[in-house]
All heavy atoms as TSV, in Angstrom:
chain	resi	resn	atom	element	x	y	z
A	1	MET	N	N	-3.440	-35.015	-12.874
A	1	MET	CA	C	-4.278	-34.522	-11.801
A	1	MET	C	C	-5.501	-35.430	-11.654
A	1	MET	O	O	-6.076	-35.875	-12.642
A	1	MET	CB	C	-4.717	-33.101	-12.107
A	1	MET	CG	C	-5.454	-32.460	-10.962
A	1	MET	SD	S	-5.573	-30.687	-11.135
A	1	MET	CE	C	-7.076	-30.541	-12.052
A	2	SER	N	N	-5.888	-35.692	-10.432
A	2	SER	CA	C	-7.016	-36.567	-10.147
A	2	SER	C	C	-8.334	-35.937	-10.567
A	2	SER	O	O	-8.546	-34.735	-10.448
A	2	SER	CB	C	-7.051	-36.860	-8.652
A	2	SER	OG	O	-8.191	-37.624	-8.356
A	3	LYS	N	N	-9.210	-36.781	-11.070
A	3	LYS	CA	C	-10.541	-36.319	-11.474
A	3	LYS	C	C	-11.574	-37.193	-10.772
A	3	LYS	O	O	-12.402	-37.842	-11.413
A	3	LYS	CB	C	-10.671	-36.376	-12.986
A	3	LYS	CG	C	-9.747	-35.392	-13.677
A	3	LYS	CD	C	-9.847	-35.538	-15.182
A	3	LYS	CE	C	-9.011	-34.520	-15.901
A	3	LYS	NZ	N	-7.598	-34.596	-15.679
A	4	ALA	N	N	-11.545	-37.210	-9.460
A	4	ALA	CA	C	-12.383	-38.104	-8.670
A	4	ALA	C	C	-13.868	-37.759	-8.747
A	4	ALA	O	O	-14.707	-38.605	-8.471
A	4	ALA	CB	C	-11.928	-38.082	-7.215
A	5	HIS	N	N	-14.192	-36.550	-9.097
A	5	HIS	CA	C	-15.592	-36.131	-9.109
A	5	HIS	C	C	-16.161	-36.079	-10.520
A	5	HIS	O	O	-17.110	-35.353	-10.782
A	5	HIS	CB	C	-15.750	-34.778	-8.415
A	5	HIS	CG	C	-15.299	-34.815	-6.990
A	5	HIS	ND1	N	-15.905	-35.591	-6.028
A	5	HIS	CD2	C	-14.279	-34.210	-6.356
A	5	HIS	CE1	C	-15.288	-35.441	-4.886
A	5	HIS	NE2	N	-14.288	-34.609	-5.050
A	6	ARG	N	N	-15.539	-36.832	-11.436
A	6	ARG	CA	C	-16.035	-36.919	-12.799
A	6	ARG	C	C	-16.315	-38.374	-13.144
A	6	ARG	O	O	-15.893	-39.291	-12.450
A	6	ARG	CB	C	-15.006	-36.364	-13.777
A	6	ARG	CG	C	-14.719	-34.916	-13.596
A	6	ARG	CD	C	-13.930	-34.445	-14.784
A	6	ARG	NE	N	-13.266	-33.192	-14.491
A	6	ARG	CZ	C	-12.471	-32.584	-15.328
A	6	ARG	NH1	N	-12.223	-33.109	-16.503
A	6	ARG	NH2	N	-11.909	-31.457	-15.003
A	7	GLY	N	N	-16.970	-38.596	-14.248
A	7	GLY	CA	C	-17.321	-39.881	-14.837
A	7	GLY	C	C	-16.991	-41.168	-14.126
A	7	GLY	O	O	-17.780	-41.671	-13.348
A	8	LYS	N	N	-15.834	-41.764	-14.408
A	8	LYS	CA	C	-15.524	-43.114	-13.971
A	8	LYS	C	C	-15.569	-43.290	-12.453
A	8	LYS	O	O	-16.035	-44.315	-11.963
A	8	LYS	CB	C	-14.148	-43.514	-14.499
A	8	LYS	CG	C	-13.803	-44.966	-14.263
A	8	LYS	CD	C	-12.481	-45.318	-14.913
A	8	LYS	CE	C	-12.142	-46.766	-14.671
A	8	LYS	NZ	N	-10.855	-47.113	-15.235
A	9	GLY	N	N	-15.125	-42.322	-11.709
A	9	GLY	CA	C	-15.098	-42.430	-10.258
A	9	GLY	C	C	-16.457	-42.374	-9.583
A	9	GLY	O	O	-16.601	-42.780	-8.434
A	10	ILE	N	N	-17.490	-41.922	-10.284
A	10	ILE	CA	C	-18.821	-41.795	-9.666
A	10	ILE	C	C	-19.837	-42.755	-10.262
A	10	ILE	O	O	-21.012	-42.671	-9.952
A	10	ILE	CB	C	-19.348	-40.348	-9.759
A	10	ILE	CG1	C	-19.532	-39.915	-11.194
A	10	ILE	CG2	C	-18.447	-39.394	-9.017
A	10	ILE	CD1	C	-20.234	-38.582	-11.355
A	11	ARG	N	N	-19.386	-43.689	-11.090
A	11	ARG	CA	C	-20.312	-44.650	-11.703
A	11	ARG	C	C	-21.013	-45.511	-10.656
A	11	ARG	O	O	-22.151	-45.914	-10.841
A	11	ARG	CB	C	-19.585	-45.545	-12.692
A	11	ARG	CG	C	-18.970	-44.799	-13.835
A	11	ARG	CD	C	-19.787	-44.911	-15.088
A	11	ARG	NE	N	-19.029	-44.380	-16.220
A	11	ARG	CZ	C	-19.283	-43.220	-16.781
A	11	ARG	NH1	N	-20.263	-42.486	-16.335
A	11	ARG	NH2	N	-18.561	-42.801	-17.784
A	12	GLY	N	N	-20.331	-45.808	-9.564
A	12	GLY	CA	C	-20.903	-46.653	-8.526
A	12	GLY	C	C	-21.920	-45.944	-7.646
A	12	GLY	O	O	-22.667	-46.584	-6.908
A	13	GLU	N	N	-21.956	-44.639	-7.690
A	13	GLU	CA	C	-22.904	-43.864	-6.886
A	13	GLU	C	C	-24.328	-44.042	-7.415
A	13	GLU	O	O	-24.529	-44.302	-8.602
A	13	GLU	CB	C	-22.562	-42.365	-6.949
A	13	GLU	CG	C	-21.211	-42.016	-6.411
A	13	GLU	CD	C	-21.224	-41.771	-4.930
A	13	GLU	OE1	O	-22.274	-41.388	-4.391
A	13	GLU	OE2	O	-20.168	-41.978	-4.318
A	14	THR	N	N	-25.301	-43.881	-6.566
A	14	THR	CA	C	-26.694	-43.928	-6.984
A	14	THR	C	C	-26.960	-42.797	-7.956
A	14	THR	O	O	-26.619	-41.643	-7.675
A	14	THR	CB	C	-27.628	-43.780	-5.757
A	14	THR	OG1	O	-27.267	-44.755	-4.800
A	14	THR	CG2	C	-29.071	-43.950	-6.149
A	15	ALA	N	N	-27.534	-43.094	-9.106
A	15	ALA	CA	C	-27.841	-42.113	-10.162
A	15	ALA	C	C	-26.599	-41.328	-10.574
A	15	ALA	O	O	-26.687	-40.154	-10.922
A	15	ALA	CB	C	-28.962	-41.169	-9.730
A	16	HIS	N	N	-25.436	-42.000	-10.506
A	16	HIS	CA	C	-24.156	-41.384	-10.866
A	16	HIS	C	C	-23.892	-40.108	-10.080
A	16	HIS	O	O	-23.309	-39.162	-10.587
A	16	HIS	CB	C	-24.075	-41.107	-12.366
A	16	HIS	CG	C	-24.211	-42.342	-13.195
A	16	HIS	ND1	N	-23.207	-43.278	-13.303
A	16	HIS	CD2	C	-25.243	-42.820	-13.929
A	16	HIS	CE1	C	-23.607	-44.260	-14.087
A	16	HIS	NE2	N	-24.853	-44.024	-14.476
A	17	GLY	N	N	-24.341	-40.065	-8.829
A	17	GLY	CA	C	-24.053	-38.944	-7.947
A	17	GLY	C	C	-25.026	-37.784	-8.058
A	17	GLY	O	O	-24.855	-36.765	-7.399
A	18	ARG	N	N	-26.052	-37.920	-8.882
A	18	ARG	CA	C	-27.000	-36.813	-9.059
A	18	ARG	C	C	-28.170	-36.959	-8.095
A	18	ARG	O	O	-28.857	-37.963	-8.069
A	18	ARG	CB	C	-27.513	-36.776	-10.493
A	18	ARG	CG	C	-26.423	-36.410	-11.450
A	18	ARG	CD	C	-26.941	-36.245	-12.854
A	18	ARG	NE	N	-25.845	-35.947	-13.754
A	18	ARG	CZ	C	-25.392	-34.740	-14.012
A	18	ARG	NH1	N	-25.943	-33.700	-13.421
A	18	ARG	NH2	N	-24.390	-34.559	-14.829
A	19	ARG	N	N	-28.348	-35.915	-7.285
A	19	ARG	CA	C	-29.426	-35.865	-6.299
A	19	ARG	C	C	-29.811	-34.410	-6.075
A	19	ARG	O	O	-29.412	-33.538	-6.821
A	19	ARG	CB	C	-28.953	-36.458	-4.962
A	19	ARG	CG	C	-28.728	-37.940	-5.006
A	19	ARG	CD	C	-28.405	-38.473	-3.645
A	19	ARG	NE	N	-26.967	-38.305	-3.414
A	19	ARG	CZ	C	-26.399	-38.320	-2.233
A	19	ARG	NH1	N	-27.113	-38.450	-1.148
A	19	ARG	NH2	N	-25.104	-38.169	-2.107
A	20	THR	N	N	-30.525	-34.170	-5.001
A	20	THR	CA	C	-30.870	-32.816	-4.579
A	20	THR	C	C	-29.866	-32.378	-3.526
A	20	THR	O	O	-29.634	-33.098	-2.549
A	20	THR	CB	C	-32.293	-32.772	-3.988
A	20	THR	OG1	O	-33.206	-33.243	-4.973
A	20	THR	CG2	C	-32.666	-31.357	-3.584
A	21	CYS	N	N	-29.270	-31.203	-3.726
A	21	CYS	CA	C	-28.307	-30.682	-2.755
A	21	CYS	C	C	-29.060	-30.278	-1.485
A	21	CYS	O	O	-30.038	-29.535	-1.561
A	21	CYS	CB	C	-27.568	-29.484	-3.342
A	21	CYS	SG	S	-26.390	-28.750	-2.196
A	22	PRO	N	N	-28.603	-30.752	-0.320
A	22	PRO	CA	C	-29.312	-30.414	0.924
A	22	PRO	C	C	-29.149	-28.952	1.344
A	22	PRO	O	O	-29.916	-28.462	2.173
A	22	PRO	CB	C	-28.679	-31.349	1.953
A	22	PRO	CG	C	-27.351	-31.702	1.404
A	22	PRO	CD	C	-27.496	-31.656	-0.090
A	23	VAL	N	N	-28.195	-28.233	0.778
A	23	VAL	CA	C	-27.956	-26.847	1.173
A	23	VAL	C	C	-28.772	-25.883	0.313
A	23	VAL	O	O	-29.541	-25.075	0.810
A	23	VAL	CB	C	-26.447	-26.513	1.101
A	23	VAL	CG1	C	-26.201	-25.054	1.430
A	23	VAL	CG2	C	-25.663	-27.399	2.033
A	24	CYS	N	N	-28.600	-25.981	-1.021
A	24	CYS	CA	C	-29.265	-25.023	-1.913
A	24	CYS	C	C	-30.562	-25.551	-2.511
A	24	CYS	O	O	-31.275	-24.815	-3.193
A	24	CYS	CB	C	-28.318	-24.598	-3.032
A	24	CYS	SG	S	-27.842	-25.937	-4.147
A	25	LYS	N	N	-30.857	-26.832	-2.298
A	25	LYS	CA	C	-32.090	-27.486	-2.759
A	25	LYS	C	C	-32.208	-27.599	-4.276
A	25	LYS	O	O	-33.290	-27.829	-4.787
A	25	LYS	CB	C	-33.337	-26.784	-2.202
A	25	LYS	CG	C	-33.338	-26.569	-0.714
A	25	LYS	CD	C	-33.349	-27.872	0.056
A	25	LYS	CE	C	-33.535	-27.590	1.531
A	25	LYS	NZ	N	-32.671	-28.341	2.377
A	26	LYS	N	N	-31.108	-27.439	-5.018
A	26	LYS	CA	C	-31.144	-27.655	-6.466
A	26	LYS	C	C	-31.297	-29.150	-6.725
A	26	LYS	O	O	-30.720	-29.970	-6.032
A	26	LYS	CB	C	-29.860	-27.167	-7.131
A	26	LYS	CG	C	-29.744	-25.683	-7.226
A	26	LYS	CD	C	-28.480	-25.319	-7.978
A	26	LYS	CE	C	-28.266	-23.831	-7.979
A	26	LYS	NZ	N	-27.001	-23.458	-8.619
A	27	THR	N	N	-32.066	-29.485	-7.765
A	27	THR	CA	C	-32.285	-30.885	-8.083
A	27	THR	C	C	-31.463	-31.284	-9.299
A	27	THR	O	O	-31.174	-30.462	-10.160
A	27	THR	CB	C	-33.768	-31.163	-8.373
A	27	THR	OG1	O	-34.176	-30.347	-9.470
A	27	THR	CG2	C	-34.634	-30.861	-7.164
A	28	GLY	N	N	-31.086	-32.551	-9.354
A	28	GLY	CA	C	-30.369	-33.095	-10.497
A	28	GLY	C	C	-28.933	-32.643	-10.628
A	28	GLY	O	O	-28.361	-32.716	-11.701
A	29	VAL	N	N	-28.330	-32.177	-9.551
A	29	VAL	CA	C	-26.927	-31.756	-9.596
A	29	VAL	C	C	-26.065	-32.860	-8.980
A	29	VAL	O	O	-26.538	-33.667	-8.189
A	29	VAL	CB	C	-26.675	-30.423	-8.843
A	29	VAL	CG1	C	-27.385	-29.288	-9.526
A	29	VAL	CG2	C	-27.081	-30.521	-7.400
A	30	LYS	N	N	-24.783	-32.878	-9.327
A	30	LYS	CA	C	-23.874	-33.851	-8.743
A	30	LYS	C	C	-23.589	-33.449	-7.299
A	30	LYS	O	O	-23.086	-32.368	-7.038
A	30	LYS	CB	C	-22.572	-33.927	-9.542
A	30	LYS	CG	C	-22.719	-34.623	-10.864
A	30	LYS	CD	C	-21.356	-34.925	-11.444
A	30	LYS	CE	C	-21.146	-34.160	-12.712
A	30	LYS	NZ	N	-19.828	-34.385	-13.303
A	31	VAL	N	N	-23.942	-34.321	-6.387
A	31	VAL	CA	C	-23.766	-34.080	-4.953
A	31	VAL	C	C	-22.644	-35.006	-4.497
A	31	VAL	O	O	-22.878	-36.140	-4.120
A	31	VAL	CB	C	-25.082	-34.373	-4.200
A	31	VAL	CG1	C	-24.942	-34.078	-2.732
A	31	VAL	CG2	C	-26.220	-33.557	-4.790
A	32	LEU	N	N	-21.400	-34.499	-4.553
A	32	LEU	CA	C	-20.238	-35.360	-4.390
A	32	LEU	C	C	-19.254	-34.911	-3.328
A	32	LEU	O	O	-18.324	-35.639	-2.998
A	32	LEU	CB	C	-19.479	-35.445	-5.729
A	32	LEU	CG	C	-20.301	-35.924	-6.910
A	32	LEU	CD1	C	-19.527	-35.707	-8.190
A	32	LEU	CD2	C	-20.645	-37.381	-6.747
A	33	TYR	N	N	-19.386	-33.724	-2.801
A	33	TYR	CA	C	-18.366	-33.155	-1.934
A	33	TYR	C	C	-18.778	-33.278	-0.471
A	33	TYR	O	O	-19.823	-32.780	-0.071
A	33	TYR	CB	C	-18.128	-31.690	-2.302
A	33	TYR	CG	C	-17.700	-31.541	-3.741
A	33	TYR	CD1	C	-18.629	-31.355	-4.752
A	33	TYR	CD2	C	-16.364	-31.622	-4.093
A	33	TYR	CE1	C	-18.246	-31.238	-6.077
A	33	TYR	CE2	C	-15.964	-31.499	-5.417
A	33	TYR	CZ	C	-16.907	-31.316	-6.398
A	33	TYR	OH	O	-16.522	-31.208	-7.706
A	34	ASP	N	N	-17.951	-33.952	0.336
A	34	ASP	CA	C	-18.229	-34.108	1.766
A	34	ASP	C	C	-17.972	-32.798	2.487
A	34	ASP	O	O	-16.933	-32.178	2.307
A	34	ASP	CB	C	-17.338	-35.193	2.367
A	34	ASP	CG	C	-17.691	-36.581	1.844
A	34	ASP	OD1	O	-18.891	-36.853	1.705
A	34	ASP	OD2	O	-16.764	-37.365	1.583
A	35	GLN	N	N	-18.921	-32.395	3.315
A	35	GLN	CA	C	-18.800	-31.140	4.055
A	35	GLN	C	C	-19.604	-31.268	5.339
A	35	GLN	O	O	-20.654	-31.910	5.359
A	35	GLN	CB	C	-19.355	-29.981	3.219
A	35	GLN	CG	C	-19.211	-28.623	3.840
A	35	GLN	CD	C	-17.770	-28.134	3.835
A	35	GLN	OE1	O	-17.051	-28.385	2.887
A	35	GLN	NE2	N	-17.370	-27.440	4.863
A	36	GLU	N	N	-19.135	-30.643	6.390
A	36	GLU	CA	C	-19.885	-30.632	7.635
A	36	GLU	C	C	-20.801	-29.413	7.641
A	36	GLU	O	O	-20.340	-28.274	7.579
A	36	GLU	CB	C	-18.949	-30.599	8.842
A	36	GLU	CG	C	-19.671	-30.837	10.138
A	36	GLU	CD	C	-18.729	-31.120	11.279
A	36	GLU	OE1	O	-17.699	-31.790	11.052
A	36	GLU	OE2	O	-19.030	-30.647	12.389
A	37	VAL	N	N	-22.102	-29.661	7.690
A	37	VAL	CA	C	-23.107	-28.600	7.665
A	37	VAL	C	C	-24.035	-28.816	8.847
A	37	VAL	O	O	-24.615	-29.895	8.996
A	37	VAL	CB	C	-23.915	-28.628	6.342
A	37	VAL	CG1	C	-25.006	-27.578	6.354
A	37	VAL	CG2	C	-23.000	-28.433	5.154
A	38	ALA	N	N	-24.185	-27.807	9.674
A	38	ALA	CA	C	-25.056	-27.856	10.854
A	38	ALA	C	C	-24.717	-29.046	11.750
A	38	ALA	O	O	-25.609	-29.730	12.251
A	38	ALA	CB	C	-26.516	-27.886	10.435
A	39	GLY	N	N	-23.441	-29.312	11.924
A	39	GLY	CA	C	-23.008	-30.355	12.839
A	39	GLY	C	C	-23.051	-31.769	12.301
A	39	GLY	O	O	-22.705	-32.703	13.006
A	40	GLU	N	N	-23.484	-31.979	11.071
A	40	GLU	CA	C	-23.496	-33.320	10.497
A	40	GLU	C	C	-22.790	-33.333	9.155
A	40	GLU	O	O	-22.758	-32.328	8.446
A	40	GLU	CB	C	-24.919	-33.850	10.359
A	40	GLU	CG	C	-25.815	-33.055	9.428
A	40	GLU	CD	C	-27.219	-33.619	9.364
A	40	GLU	OE1	O	-27.865	-33.663	10.419
A	40	GLU	OE2	O	-27.635	-34.003	8.266
A	41	LYS	N	N	-22.198	-34.452	8.814
A	41	LYS	CA	C	-21.441	-34.575	7.573
A	41	LYS	C	C	-22.390	-34.983	6.453
A	41	LYS	O	O	-23.049	-36.018	6.534
A	41	LYS	CB	C	-20.333	-35.604	7.734
A	41	LYS	CG	C	-19.288	-35.526	6.679
A	41	LYS	CD	C	-18.013	-36.196	7.121
A	41	LYS	CE	C	-16.904	-35.734	6.211
A	41	LYS	NZ	N	-15.605	-36.052	6.720
A	42	VAL	N	N	-22.476	-34.147	5.421
A	42	VAL	CA	C	-23.352	-34.413	4.280
A	42	VAL	C	C	-22.576	-34.207	2.992
A	42	VAL	O	O	-21.490	-33.627	2.989
A	42	VAL	CB	C	-24.601	-33.495	4.282
A	42	VAL	CG1	C	-25.489	-33.784	5.458
A	42	VAL	CG2	C	-24.202	-32.043	4.263
A	43	LYS	N	N	-23.133	-34.689	1.893
A	43	LYS	CA	C	-22.546	-34.448	0.577
A	43	LYS	C	C	-23.297	-33.284	-0.060
A	43	LYS	O	O	-24.520	-33.266	-0.064
A	43	LYS	CB	C	-22.647	-35.701	-0.291
A	43	LYS	CG	C	-21.726	-36.804	0.178
A	43	LYS	CD	C	-21.596	-37.879	-0.858
A	43	LYS	CE	C	-20.508	-38.841	-0.438
A	43	LYS	NZ	N	-19.846	-39.437	-1.567
A	44	ILE	N	N	-22.533	-32.318	-0.590
A	44	ILE	CA	C	-23.131	-31.126	-1.178
A	44	ILE	C	C	-22.603	-30.927	-2.596
A	44	ILE	O	O	-21.652	-31.583	-3.011
A	44	ILE	CB	C	-22.857	-29.876	-0.322
A	44	ILE	CG1	C	-21.353	-29.613	-0.209
A	44	ILE	CG2	C	-23.486	-30.017	1.052
A	44	ILE	CD1	C	-21.010	-28.320	0.508
A	45	CYS	N	N	-23.212	-29.978	-3.318
A	45	CYS	CA	C	-22.808	-29.713	-4.705
A	45	CYS	C	C	-21.568	-28.816	-4.749
A	45	CYS	O	O	-21.149	-28.238	-3.750
A	45	CYS	CB	C	-23.957	-29.080	-5.486
A	45	CYS	SG	S	-24.402	-27.420	-4.991
A	46	LYS	N	N	-20.998	-28.702	-5.926
A	46	LYS	CA	C	-19.761	-27.956	-6.131
A	46	LYS	C	C	-19.934	-26.472	-5.821
A	46	LYS	O	O	-19.056	-25.832	-5.236
A	46	LYS	CB	C	-19.321	-28.148	-7.584
A	46	LYS	CG	C	-18.014	-27.546	-7.952
A	46	LYS	CD	C	-17.684	-27.902	-9.403
A	46	LYS	CE	C	-16.333	-27.401	-9.806
A	46	LYS	NZ	N	-15.999	-27.780	-11.182
A	47	VAL	N	N	-21.072	-25.896	-6.191
A	47	VAL	CA	C	-21.325	-24.471	-5.974
A	47	VAL	C	C	-21.389	-24.161	-4.484
A	47	VAL	O	O	-20.792	-23.182	-4.013
A	47	VAL	CB	C	-22.627	-24.039	-6.688
A	47	VAL	CG1	C	-22.975	-22.608	-6.371
A	47	VAL	CG2	C	-22.499	-24.251	-8.181
A	48	CYS	N	N	-22.088	-24.995	-3.726
A	48	CYS	CA	C	-22.198	-24.779	-2.282
A	48	CYS	C	C	-20.857	-24.989	-1.585
A	48	CYS	O	O	-20.527	-24.276	-0.642
A	48	CYS	CB	C	-23.242	-25.709	-1.692
A	48	CYS	SG	S	-24.914	-25.316	-2.213
A	49	LYS	N	N	-20.077	-25.951	-2.053
A	49	LYS	CA	C	-18.754	-26.183	-1.470
A	49	LYS	C	C	-17.868	-24.952	-1.643
A	49	LYS	O	O	-17.190	-24.521	-0.713
A	49	LYS	CB	C	-18.089	-27.392	-2.118
A	49	LYS	CG	C	-16.728	-27.717	-1.531
A	49	LYS	CD	C	-16.145	-28.936	-2.208
A	49	LYS	CE	C	-14.860	-29.371	-1.561
A	49	LYS	NZ	N	-13.716	-28.563	-1.845
A	50	ALA	N	N	-17.906	-24.358	-2.837
A	50	ALA	CA	C	-17.108	-23.162	-3.099
A	50	ALA	C	C	-17.589	-21.984	-2.259
A	50	ALA	O	O	-16.782	-21.205	-1.752
A	50	ALA	CB	C	-17.160	-22.811	-4.577
A	51	ALA	N	N	-18.910	-21.854	-2.102
A	51	ALA	CA	C	-19.460	-20.752	-1.318
A	51	ALA	C	C	-19.057	-20.870	0.151
A	51	ALA	O	O	-18.685	-19.875	0.778
A	51	ALA	CB	C	-20.977	-20.722	-1.448
A	52	ILE	N	N	-19.109	-22.072	0.687
A	52	ILE	CA	C	-18.719	-22.280	2.078
A	52	ILE	C	C	-17.231	-22.028	2.252
A	52	ILE	O	O	-16.802	-21.394	3.223
A	52	ILE	CB	C	-19.108	-23.699	2.537
A	52	ILE	CG1	C	-20.628	-23.801	2.637
A	52	ILE	CG2	C	-18.457	-24.039	3.866
A	52	ILE	CD1	C	-21.140	-25.201	2.856
A	53	LYS	N	N	-16.432	-22.480	1.300
A	53	LYS	CA	C	-14.984	-22.274	1.362
A	53	LYS	C	C	-14.631	-20.800	1.360
A	53	LYS	O	O	-13.709	-20.360	2.041
A	53	LYS	CB	C	-14.313	-22.963	0.180
A	53	LYS	CG	C	-12.820	-22.790	0.135
A	53	LYS	CD	C	-12.234	-23.418	-1.105
A	53	LYS	CE	C	-10.757	-23.097	-1.195
A	53	LYS	NZ	N	-10.196	-23.504	-2.494
A	54	ASN	N	N	-15.370	-19.993	0.604
A	54	ASN	CA	C	-15.095	-18.558	0.495
A	54	ASN	C	C	-15.816	-17.735	1.557
A	54	ASN	O	O	-15.780	-16.506	1.501
A	54	ASN	CB	C	-15.483	-18.063	-0.898
A	54	ASN	CG	C	-14.563	-18.622	-1.960
A	54	ASN	OD1	O	-13.359	-18.699	-1.762
A	54	ASN	ND2	N	-15.126	-19.021	-3.078
A	55	GLY	N	N	-16.475	-18.391	2.502
A	55	GLY	CA	C	-17.085	-17.694	3.628
A	55	GLY	C	C	-18.415	-17.044	3.332
A	55	GLY	O	O	-18.853	-16.165	4.073
A	56	LYS	N	N	-19.064	-17.439	2.267
A	56	LYS	CA	C	-20.364	-16.865	1.927
A	56	LYS	C	C	-21.471	-17.751	2.501
A	56	LYS	O	O	-21.380	-18.970	2.485
A	56	LYS	CB	C	-20.525	-16.749	0.423
A	56	LYS	CG	C	-19.510	-15.798	-0.161
A	56	LYS	CD	C	-19.760	-15.541	-1.601
A	56	LYS	CE	C	-18.725	-14.541	-2.102
A	56	LYS	NZ	N	-18.735	-14.367	-3.507
A	57	ALA	N	N	-22.506	-17.137	2.992
A	57	ALA	CA	C	-23.632	-17.877	3.530
A	57	ALA	C	C	-24.438	-18.476	2.397
A	57	ALA	O	O	-24.684	-17.844	1.389
A	57	ALA	CB	C	-24.524	-16.956	4.359
A	58	VAL	N	N	-24.798	-19.721	2.577
A	58	VAL	CA	C	-25.583	-20.415	1.550
A	58	VAL	C	C	-26.919	-20.762	2.119
A	58	VAL	O	O	-27.079	-21.097	3.226
A	58	VAL	CB	C	-24.849	-21.691	1.077
A	58	VAL	CG1	C	-25.687	-22.452	0.092
A	58	VAL	CG2	C	-23.525	-21.330	0.481
């Protein structure tokens, strides 16, 4: 199974993919998942991706 959002695949990202999530505003989390939020495509954290997928407001 692919592990694209772990170690080796994110080494090339700035700070290894750790930033502030634009949805929940948490800092120092891995922001790796592409999602369309408010009409624009942004990268969000795993928790916000799951919440959006399950229809919960974030």
